[in-house]
mmCIF entry with sequence, helices, sheets and N, C-alpha, C, O atoms, coordinates in Angstrom:
data_MODEL
# 
_entry.id   MODEL 
# 
_entity.id                         1 
_entity.type                       polymer 
_entity.pdbx_number_of_molecules   1 
# 
_entity_poly.entity_id                      1 
_entity_poly.type                           'polypeptide(L)' 
_entity_poly.nstd_linkage                   no 
_entity_poly.nstd_monomer                   no 
_entity_poly.pdbx_seq_one_letter_code       MSRVPFYNHAAIIQLLDELPAMNDSQRTSTDFILLRMLSAYFLQERFGLK 
_entity_poly.pdbx_seq_one_letter_code_can   MSRVPFYNHAAIIQLLDELPAMNDSQRTSTDFILLRMLSAYFLQERFGLK 
_entity_poly.pdbx_strand_id                 A 
# 
loop_
_entity_poly_seq.entity_id 
_entity_poly_seq.num 
_entity_poly_seq.mon_id 
_entity_poly_seq.hetero 
1 1  MET n 
1 2  SER n 
1 3  ARG n 
1 4  VAL n 
1 5  PRO n 
1 6  PHE n 
1 7  TYR n 
1 8  ASN n 
1 9  HIS n 
1 10 ALA n 
1 11 ALA n 
1 12 ILE n 
1 13 ILE n 
1 14 GLN n 
1 15 LEU n 
1 16 LEU n 
1 17 ASP n 
1 18 GLU n 
1 19 LEU n 
1 20 PRO n 
1 21 ALA n 
1 22 MET n 
1 23 ASN n 
1 24 ASP n 
1 25 SER n 
1 26 GLN n 
1 27 ARG n 
1 28 THR n 
1 29 SER n 
1 30 THR n 
1 31 ASP n 
1 32 PHE n 
1 33 ILE n 
1 34 LEU n 
1 35 LEU n 
1 36 ARG n 
1 37 MET n 
1 38 LEU n 
1 39 SER n 
1 40 ALA n 
1 41 TYR n 
1 42 PHE n 
1 43 LEU n 
1 44 GLN n 
1 45 GLU n 
1 46 ARG n 
1 47 PHE n 
1 48 GLY n 
1 49 LEU n 
1 50 LYS n 
# 
_struct_asym.id          A 
_struct_asym.entity_id   1 
# 
loop_
_struct_conf.conf_type_id 
_struct_conf.id 
_struct_conf.pdbx_PDB_helix_id 
_struct_conf.beg_label_comp_id 
_struct_conf.beg_label_asym_id 
_struct_conf.beg_label_seq_id 
_struct_conf.pdbx_beg_PDB_ins_code 
_struct_conf.end_label_comp_id 
_struct_conf.end_label_asym_id 
_struct_conf.end_label_seq_id 
_struct_conf.pdbx_end_PDB_ins_code 
_struct_conf.beg_auth_comp_id 
_struct_conf.beg_auth_asym_id 
_struct_conf.beg_auth_seq_id 
_struct_conf.end_auth_comp_id 
_struct_conf.end_auth_asym_id 
_struct_conf.end_auth_seq_id 
_struct_conf.pdbx_PDB_helix_class 
_struct_conf.details 
_struct_conf.pdbx_PDB_helix_length 
HELX_P HELX_P1 AA1 HIS A 9  ? GLU A 18 ? HIS A 9  GLU A 18 1 ? 10 
HELX_P HELX_P2 AA2 LEU A 19 ? ALA A 21 ? LEU A 19 ALA A 21 5 ? 3  
HELX_P HELX_P3 AA3 ASP A 24 ? PHE A 47 ? ASP A 24 PHE A 47 1 ? 24 
# 
_struct_conf_type.id          HELX_P 
_struct_conf_type.criteria    ? 
_struct_conf_type.reference   ? 
# 
loop_
_atom_site.group_PDB 
_atom_site.id 
_atom_site.type_symbol 
_atom_site.label_atom_id 
_atom_site.label_alt_id 
_atom_site.label_comp_id 
_atom_site.label_asym_id 
_atom_site.label_entity_id 
_atom_site.label_seq_id 
_atom_site.pdbx_PDB_ins_code 
_atom_site.Cartn_x 
_atom_site.Cartn_y 
_atom_site.Cartn_z 
_atom_site.occupancy 
_atom_site.B_iso_or_equiv 
_atom_site.pdbx_formal_charge 
_atom_site.auth_seq_id 
_atom_site.auth_comp_id 
_atom_site.auth_asym_id 
_atom_site.auth_atom_id 
_atom_site.pdbx_PDB_model_num 
ATOM 1   N N  . MET A 1 1  ? 0.810   -1.188 0.000   1.00 0.00 ? 1  MET A N  1 
ATOM 2   C CA . MET A 1 1  ? 0.000   0.000  0.000   1.00 0.00 ? 1  MET A CA 1 
ATOM 3   C C  . MET A 1 1  ? 0.859   1.260  0.000   1.00 0.00 ? 1  MET A C  1 
ATOM 4   O O  . MET A 1 1  ? 0.405   2.327  -0.414  1.00 0.00 ? 1  MET A O  1 
ATOM 5   N N  . SER A 1 2  ? 2.074   1.136  0.455   1.00 0.00 ? 2  SER A N  1 
ATOM 6   C CA . SER A 1 2  ? 2.945   2.312  0.500   1.00 0.00 ? 2  SER A CA 1 
ATOM 7   C C  . SER A 1 2  ? 3.330   2.798  -0.893  1.00 0.00 ? 2  SER A C  1 
ATOM 8   O O  . SER A 1 2  ? 3.793   3.929  -1.045  1.00 0.00 ? 2  SER A O  1 
ATOM 9   N N  . ARG A 1 3  ? 3.143   1.957  -1.913  1.00 0.00 ? 3  ARG A N  1 
ATOM 10  C CA . ARG A 1 3  ? 3.475   2.373  -3.277  1.00 0.00 ? 3  ARG A CA 1 
ATOM 11  C C  . ARG A 1 3  ? 2.340   3.118  -3.970  1.00 0.00 ? 3  ARG A C  1 
ATOM 12  O O  . ARG A 1 3  ? 2.520   3.635  -5.073  1.00 0.00 ? 3  ARG A O  1 
ATOM 13  N N  . VAL A 1 4  ? 1.178   3.176  -3.335  1.00 0.00 ? 4  VAL A N  1 
ATOM 14  C CA . VAL A 1 4  ? 0.074   3.968  -3.876  1.00 0.00 ? 4  VAL A CA 1 
ATOM 15  C C  . VAL A 1 4  ? 0.262   5.382  -3.342  1.00 0.00 ? 4  VAL A C  1 
ATOM 16  O O  . VAL A 1 4  ? 0.046   5.629  -2.155  1.00 0.00 ? 4  VAL A O  1 
ATOM 17  N N  . PRO A 1 5  ? 0.663   6.315  -4.207  1.00 0.00 ? 5  PRO A N  1 
ATOM 18  C CA . PRO A 1 5  ? 1.142   7.617  -3.741  1.00 0.00 ? 5  PRO A CA 1 
ATOM 19  C C  . PRO A 1 5  ? 0.095   8.553  -3.157  1.00 0.00 ? 5  PRO A C  1 
ATOM 20  O O  . PRO A 1 5  ? 0.453   9.469  -2.415  1.00 0.00 ? 5  PRO A O  1 
ATOM 21  N N  . PHE A 1 6  ? -1.172  8.362  -3.459  1.00 0.00 ? 6  PHE A N  1 
ATOM 22  C CA . PHE A 1 6  ? -2.160  9.337  -3.022  1.00 0.00 ? 6  PHE A CA 1 
ATOM 23  C C  . PHE A 1 6  ? -2.885  8.941  -1.737  1.00 0.00 ? 6  PHE A C  1 
ATOM 24  O O  . PHE A 1 6  ? -3.892  9.555  -1.383  1.00 0.00 ? 6  PHE A O  1 
ATOM 25  N N  . TYR A 1 7  ? -2.387  7.927  -1.038  1.00 0.00 ? 7  TYR A N  1 
ATOM 26  C CA . TYR A 1 7  ? -2.921  7.561  0.274   1.00 0.00 ? 7  TYR A CA 1 
ATOM 27  C C  . TYR A 1 7  ? -1.818  7.686  1.317   1.00 0.00 ? 7  TYR A C  1 
ATOM 28  O O  . TYR A 1 7  ? -0.654  7.391  1.046   1.00 0.00 ? 7  TYR A O  1 
ATOM 29  N N  . ASN A 1 8  ? -2.192  8.119  2.490   1.00 0.00 ? 8  ASN A N  1 
ATOM 30  C CA . ASN A 1 8  ? -1.261  8.268  3.601   1.00 0.00 ? 8  ASN A CA 1 
ATOM 31  C C  . ASN A 1 8  ? -1.099  6.899  4.260   1.00 0.00 ? 8  ASN A C  1 
ATOM 32  O O  . ASN A 1 8  ? -2.002  6.422  4.948   1.00 0.00 ? 8  ASN A O  1 
ATOM 33  N N  . HIS A 1 9  ? 0.044   6.281  4.048   1.00 0.00 ? 9  HIS A N  1 
ATOM 34  C CA . HIS A 1 9  ? 0.299   4.924  4.522   1.00 0.00 ? 9  HIS A CA 1 
ATOM 35  C C  . HIS A 1 9  ? 0.114   4.807  6.041   1.00 0.00 ? 9  HIS A C  1 
ATOM 36  O O  . HIS A 1 9  ? -0.495  3.847  6.513   1.00 0.00 ? 9  HIS A O  1 
ATOM 37  N N  . ALA A 1 10 ? 0.625   5.756  6.797   1.00 0.00 ? 10 ALA A N  1 
ATOM 38  C CA . ALA A 1 10 ? 0.509   5.722  8.254   1.00 0.00 ? 10 ALA A CA 1 
ATOM 39  C C  . ALA A 1 10 ? -0.954  5.815  8.696   1.00 0.00 ? 10 ALA A C  1 
ATOM 40  O O  . ALA A 1 10 ? -1.353  5.150  9.652   1.00 0.00 ? 10 ALA A O  1 
ATOM 41  N N  . ALA A 1 11 ? -1.743  6.623  8.017   1.00 0.00 ? 11 ALA A N  1 
ATOM 42  C CA . ALA A 1 11 ? -3.159  6.762  8.366   1.00 0.00 ? 11 ALA A CA 1 
ATOM 43  C C  . ALA A 1 11 ? -3.926  5.474  8.065   1.00 0.00 ? 11 ALA A C  1 
ATOM 44  O O  . ALA A 1 11 ? -4.846  5.116  8.800   1.00 0.00 ? 11 ALA A O  1 
ATOM 45  N N  . ILE A 1 12 ? -3.558  4.786  7.004   1.00 0.00 ? 12 ILE A N  1 
ATOM 46  C CA . ILE A 1 12 ? -4.207  3.521  6.660   1.00 0.00 ? 12 ILE A CA 1 
ATOM 47  C C  . ILE A 1 12 ? -3.910  2.478  7.728   1.00 0.00 ? 12 ILE A C  1 
ATOM 48  O O  . ILE A 1 12 ? -4.810  1.763  8.168   1.00 0.00 ? 12 ILE A O  1 
ATOM 49  N N  . ILE A 1 13 ? -2.657  2.390  8.145   1.00 0.00 ? 13 ILE A N  1 
ATOM 50  C CA . ILE A 1 13 ? -2.281  1.441  9.196   1.00 0.00 ? 13 ILE A CA 1 
ATOM 51  C C  . ILE A 1 13 ? -3.040  1.751  10.475  1.00 0.00 ? 13 ILE A C  1 
ATOM 52  O O  . ILE A 1 13 ? -3.518  0.841  11.152  1.00 0.00 ? 13 ILE A O  1 
ATOM 53  N N  . GLN A 1 14 ? -3.150  3.016  10.808  1.00 0.00 ? 14 GLN A N  1 
ATOM 54  C CA . GLN A 1 14 ? -3.876  3.410  12.017  1.00 0.00 ? 14 GLN A CA 1 
ATOM 55  C C  . GLN A 1 14 ? -5.348  3.016  11.915  1.00 0.00 ? 14 GLN A C  1 
ATOM 56  O O  . GLN A 1 14 ? -5.918  2.500  12.876  1.00 0.00 ? 14 GLN A O  1 
ATOM 57  N N  . LEU A 1 15 ? -5.966  3.253  10.759  1.00 0.00 ? 15 LEU A N  1 
ATOM 58  C CA . LEU A 1 15 ? -7.364  2.877  10.560  1.00 0.00 ? 15 LEU A CA 1 
ATOM 59  C C  . LEU A 1 15 ? -7.543  1.374  10.707  1.00 0.00 ? 15 LEU A C  1 
ATOM 60  O O  . LEU A 1 15 ? -8.477  0.925  11.371  1.00 0.00 ? 15 LEU A O  1 
ATOM 61  N N  . LEU A 1 16 ? -6.665  0.594  10.100  1.00 0.00 ? 16 LEU A N  1 
ATOM 62  C CA . LEU A 1 16 ? -6.756  -0.860 10.205  1.00 0.00 ? 16 LEU A CA 1 
ATOM 63  C C  . LEU A 1 16 ? -6.554  -1.336 11.642  1.00 0.00 ? 16 LEU A C  1 
ATOM 64  O O  . LEU A 1 16 ? -7.208  -2.283 12.080  1.00 0.00 ? 16 LEU A O  1 
ATOM 65  N N  . ASP A 1 17 ? -5.661  -0.690 12.370  1.00 0.00 ? 17 ASP A N  1 
ATOM 66  C CA . ASP A 1 17 ? -5.437  -1.049 13.777  1.00 0.00 ? 17 ASP A CA 1 
ATOM 67  C C  . ASP A 1 17 ? -6.656  -0.747 14.648  1.00 0.00 ? 17 ASP A C  1 
ATOM 68  O O  . ASP A 1 17 ? -6.888  -1.423 15.649  1.00 0.00 ? 17 ASP A O  1 
ATOM 69  N N  . GLU A 1 18 ? -7.427  0.262  14.268  1.00 0.00 ? 18 GLU A N  1 
ATOM 70  C CA . GLU A 1 18 ? -8.594  0.663  15.041  1.00 0.00 ? 18 GLU A CA 1 
ATOM 71  C C  . GLU A 1 18 ? -9.835  -0.182 14.739  1.00 0.00 ? 18 GLU A C  1 
ATOM 72  O O  . GLU A 1 18 ? -10.803 -0.138 15.499  1.00 0.00 ? 18 GLU A O  1 
ATOM 73  N N  . LEU A 1 19 ? -9.825  -0.939 13.661  1.00 0.00 ? 19 LEU A N  1 
ATOM 74  C CA . LEU A 1 19 ? -11.011 -1.712 13.268  1.00 0.00 ? 19 LEU A CA 1 
ATOM 75  C C  . LEU A 1 19 ? -11.552 -2.636 14.362  1.00 0.00 ? 19 LEU A C  1 
ATOM 76  O O  . LEU A 1 19 ? -12.765 -2.655 14.573  1.00 0.00 ? 19 LEU A O  1 
ATOM 77  N N  . PRO A 1 20 ? -10.719 -3.397 15.064  1.00 0.00 ? 20 PRO A N  1 
ATOM 78  C CA . PRO A 1 20 ? -11.278 -4.305 16.079  1.00 0.00 ? 20 PRO A CA 1 
ATOM 79  C C  . PRO A 1 20 ? -12.046 -3.594 17.196  1.00 0.00 ? 20 PRO A C  1 
ATOM 80  O O  . PRO A 1 20 ? -12.946 -4.184 17.792  1.00 0.00 ? 20 PRO A O  1 
ATOM 81  N N  . ALA A 1 21 ? -11.708 -2.354 17.483  1.00 0.00 ? 21 ALA A N  1 
ATOM 82  C CA . ALA A 1 21 ? -12.370 -1.611 18.558  1.00 0.00 ? 21 ALA A CA 1 
ATOM 83  C C  . ALA A 1 21 ? -13.634 -0.890 18.085  1.00 0.00 ? 21 ALA A C  1 
ATOM 84  O O  . ALA A 1 21 ? -14.389 -0.366 18.905  1.00 0.00 ? 21 ALA A O  1 
ATOM 85  N N  . MET A 1 22 ? -13.868 -0.860 16.793  1.00 0.00 ? 22 MET A N  1 
ATOM 86  C CA . MET A 1 22 ? -15.035 -0.150 16.253  1.00 0.00 ? 22 MET A CA 1 
ATOM 87  C C  . MET A 1 22 ? -16.291 -0.983 16.420  1.00 0.00 ? 22 MET A C  1 
ATOM 88  O O  . MET A 1 22 ? -16.251 -2.213 16.403  1.00 0.00 ? 22 MET A O  1 
ATOM 89  N N  . ASN A 1 23 ? -17.412 -0.285 16.582  1.00 0.00 ? 23 ASN A N  1 
ATOM 90  C CA . ASN A 1 23 ? -18.688 -0.990 16.604  1.00 0.00 ? 23 ASN A CA 1 
ATOM 91  C C  . ASN A 1 23 ? -19.136 -1.254 15.160  1.00 0.00 ? 23 ASN A C  1 
ATOM 92  O O  . ASN A 1 23 ? -18.495 -0.797 14.213  1.00 0.00 ? 23 ASN A O  1 
ATOM 93  N N  . ASP A 1 24 ? -20.219 -1.979 15.002  1.00 0.00 ? 24 ASP A N  1 
ATOM 94  C CA . ASP A 1 24 ? -20.674 -2.363 13.660  1.00 0.00 ? 24 ASP A CA 1 
ATOM 95  C C  . ASP A 1 24 ? -20.956 -1.161 12.772  1.00 0.00 ? 24 ASP A C  1 
ATOM 96  O O  . ASP A 1 24 ? -20.630 -1.172 11.585  1.00 0.00 ? 24 ASP A O  1 
ATOM 97  N N  . SER A 1 25 ? -21.546 -0.148 13.329  1.00 0.00 ? 25 SER A N  1 
ATOM 98  C CA . SER A 1 25 ? -21.874 1.049  12.554  1.00 0.00 ? 25 SER A CA 1 
ATOM 99  C C  . SER A 1 25 ? -20.604 1.743  12.041  1.00 0.00 ? 25 SER A C  1 
ATOM 100 O O  . SER A 1 25 ? -20.537 2.161  10.886  1.00 0.00 ? 25 SER A O  1 
ATOM 101 N N  . GLN A 1 26 ? -19.616 1.856  12.905  1.00 0.00 ? 26 GLN A N  1 
ATOM 102 C CA . GLN A 1 26 ? -18.357 2.492  12.503  1.00 0.00 ? 26 GLN A CA 1 
ATOM 103 C C  . GLN A 1 26 ? -17.647 1.669  11.437  1.00 0.00 ? 26 GLN A C  1 
ATOM 104 O O  . GLN A 1 26 ? -17.124 2.224  10.471  1.00 0.00 ? 26 GLN A O  1 
ATOM 105 N N  . ARG A 1 27 ? -17.626 0.358  11.606  1.00 0.00 ? 27 ARG A N  1 
ATOM 106 C CA . ARG A 1 27 ? -16.978 -0.502 10.612  1.00 0.00 ? 27 ARG A CA 1 
ATOM 107 C C  . ARG A 1 27 ? -17.696 -0.428 9.268   1.00 0.00 ? 27 ARG A C  1 
ATOM 108 O O  . ARG A 1 27 ? -17.063 -0.403 8.213   1.00 0.00 ? 27 ARG A O  1 
ATOM 109 N N  . THR A 1 28 ? -19.019 -0.395 9.322   1.00 0.00 ? 28 THR A N  1 
ATOM 110 C CA . THR A 1 28 ? -19.793 -0.292 8.083   1.00 0.00 ? 28 THR A CA 1 
ATOM 111 C C  . THR A 1 28 ? -19.478 1.007  7.355   1.00 0.00 ? 28 THR A C  1 
ATOM 112 O O  . THR A 1 28 ? -19.406 1.027  6.126   1.00 0.00 ? 28 THR A O  1 
ATOM 113 N N  . SER A 1 29 ? -19.291 2.080  8.094   1.00 0.00 ? 29 SER A N  1 
ATOM 114 C CA . SER A 1 29 ? -18.998 3.368  7.457   1.00 0.00 ? 29 SER A CA 1 
ATOM 115 C C  . SER A 1 29 ? -17.601 3.409  6.845   1.00 0.00 ? 29 SER A C  1 
ATOM 116 O O  . SER A 1 29 ? -17.335 4.254  5.990   1.00 0.00 ? 29 SER A O  1 
ATOM 117 N N  . THR A 1 30 ? -16.718 2.530  7.255   1.00 0.00 ? 30 THR A N  1 
ATOM 118 C CA . THR A 1 30 ? -15.371 2.503  6.670   1.00 0.00 ? 30 THR A CA 1 
ATOM 119 C C  . THR A 1 30 ? -15.250 1.533  5.491   1.00 0.00 ? 30 THR A C  1 
ATOM 120 O O  . THR A 1 30 ? -14.235 1.524  4.795   1.00 0.00 ? 30 THR A O  1 
ATOM 121 N N  . ASP A 1 31 ? -16.289 0.717  5.270   1.00 0.00 ? 31 ASP A N  1 
ATOM 122 C CA . ASP A 1 31 ? -16.231 -0.279 4.189   1.00 0.00 ? 31 ASP A CA 1 
ATOM 123 C C  . ASP A 1 31 ? -15.910 0.342  2.832   1.00 0.00 ? 31 ASP A C  1 
ATOM 124 O O  . ASP A 1 31 ? -15.047 -0.153 2.107   1.00 0.00 ? 31 ASP A O  1 
ATOM 125 N N  . PHE A 1 32 ? -16.603 1.421  2.494   1.00 0.00 ? 32 PHE A N  1 
ATOM 126 C CA . PHE A 1 32 ? -16.401 2.052  1.186   1.00 0.00 ? 32 PHE A CA 1 
ATOM 127 C C  . PHE A 1 32 ? -14.972 2.568  1.039   1.00 0.00 ? 32 PHE A C  1 
ATOM 128 O O  . PHE A 1 32 ? -14.349 2.405  -0.010  1.00 0.00 ? 32 PHE A O  1 
ATOM 129 N N  . ILE A 1 33 ? -14.467 3.182  2.084   1.00 0.00 ? 33 ILE A N  1 
ATOM 130 C CA . ILE A 1 33 ? -13.101 3.722  2.056   1.00 0.00 ? 33 ILE A CA 1 
ATOM 131 C C  . ILE A 1 33 ? -12.085 2.598  1.875   1.00 0.00 ? 33 ILE A C  1 
ATOM 132 O O  . ILE A 1 33 ? -11.171 2.700  1.056   1.00 0.00 ? 33 ILE A O  1 
ATOM 133 N N  . LEU A 1 34 ? -12.255 1.526  2.647   1.00 0.00 ? 34 LEU A N  1 
ATOM 134 C CA . LEU A 1 34 ? -11.315 0.403  2.551   1.00 0.00 ? 34 LEU A CA 1 
ATOM 135 C C  . LEU A 1 34 ? -11.392 -0.277 1.187   1.00 0.00 ? 34 LEU A C  1 
ATOM 136 O O  . LEU A 1 34 ? -10.366 -0.670 0.631   1.00 0.00 ? 34 LEU A O  1 
ATOM 137 N N  . LEU A 1 35 ? -12.595 -0.418 0.648   1.00 0.00 ? 35 LEU A N  1 
ATOM 138 C CA . LEU A 1 35 ? -12.756 -1.021 -0.675  1.00 0.00 ? 35 LEU A CA 1 
ATOM 139 C C  . LEU A 1 35 ? -12.083 -0.172 -1.747  1.00 0.00 ? 35 LEU A C  1 
ATOM 140 O O  . LEU A 1 35 ? -11.439 -0.701 -2.652  1.00 0.00 ? 35 LEU A O  1 
ATOM 141 N N  . ARG A 1 36 ? -12.230 1.123  -1.644  1.00 0.00 ? 36 ARG A N  1 
ATOM 142 C CA . ARG A 1 36 ? -11.607 2.029  -2.614  1.00 0.00 ? 36 ARG A CA 1 
ATOM 143 C C  . ARG A 1 36 ? -10.075 1.961  -2.528  1.00 0.00 ? 36 ARG A C  1 
ATOM 144 O O  . ARG A 1 36 ? -9.395  1.932  -3.554  1.00 0.00 ? 36 ARG A O  1 
ATOM 145 N N  . MET A 1 37 ? -9.538  1.935  -1.307  1.00 0.00 ? 37 MET A N  1 
ATOM 146 C CA . MET A 1 37 ? -8.087  1.850  -1.136  1.00 0.00 ? 37 MET A CA 1 
ATOM 147 C C  . MET A 1 37 ? -7.558  0.513  -1.658  1.00 0.00 ? 37 MET A C  1 
ATOM 148 O O  . MET A 1 37 ? -6.519  0.461  -2.316  1.00 0.00 ? 37 MET A O  1 
ATOM 149 N N  . LEU A 1 38 ? -8.275  -0.550 -1.359  1.00 0.00 ? 38 LEU A N  1 
ATOM 150 C CA . LEU A 1 38 ? -7.851  -1.869 -1.818  1.00 0.00 ? 38 LEU A CA 1 
ATOM 151 C C  . LEU A 1 38 ? -7.907  -1.963 -3.340  1.00 0.00 ? 38 LEU A C  1 
ATOM 152 O O  . LEU A 1 38 ? -7.019  -2.554 -3.954  1.00 0.00 ? 38 LEU A O  1 
ATOM 153 N N  . SER A 1 39 ? -8.921  -1.398 -3.945  1.00 0.00 ? 39 SER A N  1 
ATOM 154 C CA . SER A 1 39 ? -9.028  -1.380 -5.403  1.00 0.00 ? 39 SER A CA 1 
ATOM 155 C C  . SER A 1 39 ? -7.860  -0.618 -6.025  1.00 0.00 ? 39 SER A C  1 
ATOM 156 O O  . SER A 1 39 ? -7.273  -1.070 -7.008  1.00 0.00 ? 39 SER A O  1 
ATOM 157 N N  . ALA A 1 40 ? -7.526  0.532  -5.454  1.00 0.00 ? 40 ALA A N  1 
ATOM 158 C CA . ALA A 1 40 ? -6.397  1.317  -5.959  1.00 0.00 ? 40 ALA A CA 1 
ATOM 159 C C  . ALA A 1 40 ? -5.102  0.529  -5.839  1.00 0.00 ? 40 ALA A C  1 
ATOM 160 O O  . ALA A 1 40 ? -4.257  0.569  -6.733  1.00 0.00 ? 40 ALA A O  1 
ATOM 161 N N  . TYR A 1 41 ? -4.952  -0.180 -4.744  1.00 0.00 ? 41 TYR A N  1 
ATOM 162 C CA . TYR A 1 41 ? -3.752  -0.998 -4.551  1.00 0.00 ? 41 TYR A CA 1 
ATOM 163 C C  . TYR A 1 41 ? -3.646  -2.078 -5.620  1.00 0.00 ? 41 TYR A C  1 
ATOM 164 O O  . TYR A 1 41 ? -2.594  -2.239 -6.238  1.00 0.00 ? 41 TYR A O  1 
ATOM 165 N N  . PHE A 1 42 ? -4.729  -2.818 -5.840  1.00 0.00 ? 42 PHE A N  1 
ATOM 166 C CA . PHE A 1 42 ? -4.683  -3.899 -6.828  1.00 0.00 ? 42 PHE A CA 1 
ATOM 167 C C  . PHE A 1 42 ? -4.495  -3.376 -8.248  1.00 0.00 ? 42 PHE A C  1 
ATOM 168 O O  . PHE A 1 42 ? -3.800  -4.005 -9.046  1.00 0.00 ? 42 PHE A O  1 
ATOM 169 N N  . LEU A 1 43 ? -5.099  -2.241 -8.577  1.00 0.00 ? 43 LEU A N  1 
ATOM 170 C CA . LEU A 1 43 ? -4.877  -1.651 -9.897  1.00 0.00 ? 43 LEU A CA 1 
ATOM 171 C C  . LEU A 1 43 ? -3.418  -1.252 -10.072 1.00 0.00 ? 43 LEU A C  1 
ATOM 172 O O  . LEU A 1 43 ? -2.826  -1.468 -11.130 1.00 0.00 ? 43 LEU A O  1 
ATOM 173 N N  . GLN A 1 44 ? -2.845  -0.666 -9.023  1.00 0.00 ? 44 GLN A N  1 
ATOM 174 C CA . GLN A 1 44 ? -1.446  -0.255 -9.082  1.00 0.00 ? 44 GLN A CA 1 
ATOM 175 C C  . GLN A 1 44 ? -0.536  -1.476 -9.237  1.00 0.00 ? 44 GLN A C  1 
ATOM 176 O O  . GLN A 1 44 ? 0.409   -1.455 -10.025 1.00 0.00 ? 44 GLN A O  1 
ATOM 177 N N  . GLU A 1 45 ? -0.823  -2.526 -8.489  1.00 0.00 ? 45 GLU A N  1 
ATOM 178 C CA . GLU A 1 45 ? -0.012  -3.743 -8.560  1.00 0.00 ? 45 GLU A CA 1 
ATOM 179 C C  . GLU A 1 45 ? -0.137  -4.422 -9.910  1.00 0.00 ? 45 GLU A C  1 
ATOM 180 O O  . GLU A 1 45 ? 0.863   -4.833 -10.499 1.00 0.00 ? 45 GLU A O  1 
ATOM 181 N N  . ARG A 1 46 ? -1.351  -4.538 -10.397 1.00 0.00 ? 46 ARG A N  1 
ATOM 182 C CA . ARG A 1 46 ? -1.600  -5.263 -11.656 1.00 0.00 ? 46 ARG A CA 1 
ATOM 183 C C  . ARG A 1 46 ? -1.054  -4.528 -12.860 1.00 0.00 ? 46 ARG A C  1 
ATOM 184 O O  . ARG A 1 46 ? -0.434  -5.143 -13.727 1.00 0.00 ? 46 ARG A O  1 
ATOM 185 N N  . PHE A 1 47 ? -1.269  -3.234 -12.932 1.00 0.00 ? 47 PHE A N  1 
ATOM 186 C CA . PHE A 1 47 ? -0.918  -2.459 -14.114 1.00 0.00 ? 47 PHE A CA 1 
ATOM 187 C C  . PHE A 1 47 ? 0.317   -1.577 -13.919 1.00 0.00 ? 47 PHE A C  1 
ATOM 188 O O  . PHE A 1 47 ? 0.710   -0.863 -14.842 1.00 0.00 ? 47 PHE A O  1 
ATOM 189 N N  . GLY A 1 48 ? 0.920   -1.613 -12.762 1.00 0.00 ? 48 GLY A N  1 
ATOM 190 C CA . GLY A 1 48 ? 2.128   -0.845 -12.509 1.00 0.00 ? 48 GLY A CA 1 
ATOM 191 C C  . GLY A 1 48 ? 1.900   0.656  -12.569 1.00 0.00 ? 48 GLY A C  1 
ATOM 192 O O  . GLY A 1 48 ? 2.781   1.401  -12.999 1.00 0.00 ? 48 GLY A O  1 
ATOM 193 N N  . LEU A 1 49 ? 0.727   1.103  -12.143 1.00 0.00 ? 49 LEU A N  1 
ATOM 194 C CA . LEU A 1 49 ? 0.415   2.528  -12.174 1.00 0.00 ? 49 LEU A CA 1 
ATOM 195 C C  . LEU A 1 49 ? 1.235   3.270  -11.126 1.00 0.00 ? 49 LEU A C  1 
ATOM 196 O O  . LEU A 1 49 ? 1.551   2.729  -10.066 1.00 0.00 ? 49 LEU A O  1 
ATOM 197 N N  . LYS A 1 50 ? 1.568   4.498  -11.436 1.00 0.00 ? 50 LYS A N  1 
ATOM 198 C CA . LYS A 1 50 ? 2.358   5.308  -10.507 1.00 0.00 ? 50 LYS A CA 1 
ATOM 199 C C  . LYS A 1 50 ? 1.738   6.651  -10.329 1.00 0.00 ? 50 LYS A C  1 
ATOM 200 O O  . LYS A 1 50 ? 2.259   7.478  -9.582  1.00 0.00 ? 50 LYS A O  1 
# 
């Protein structure tokens, strides 16, 4: 994820670390953000985007 330049790597790690403490509503609200970040990561990996 650190190779995707438009996301703050430290903030992503912090968000992922906080997931276990979140309630269902909070986790649901982060689903879209996490899906978007994961999609960007896989596109970057697959196509070598920079």
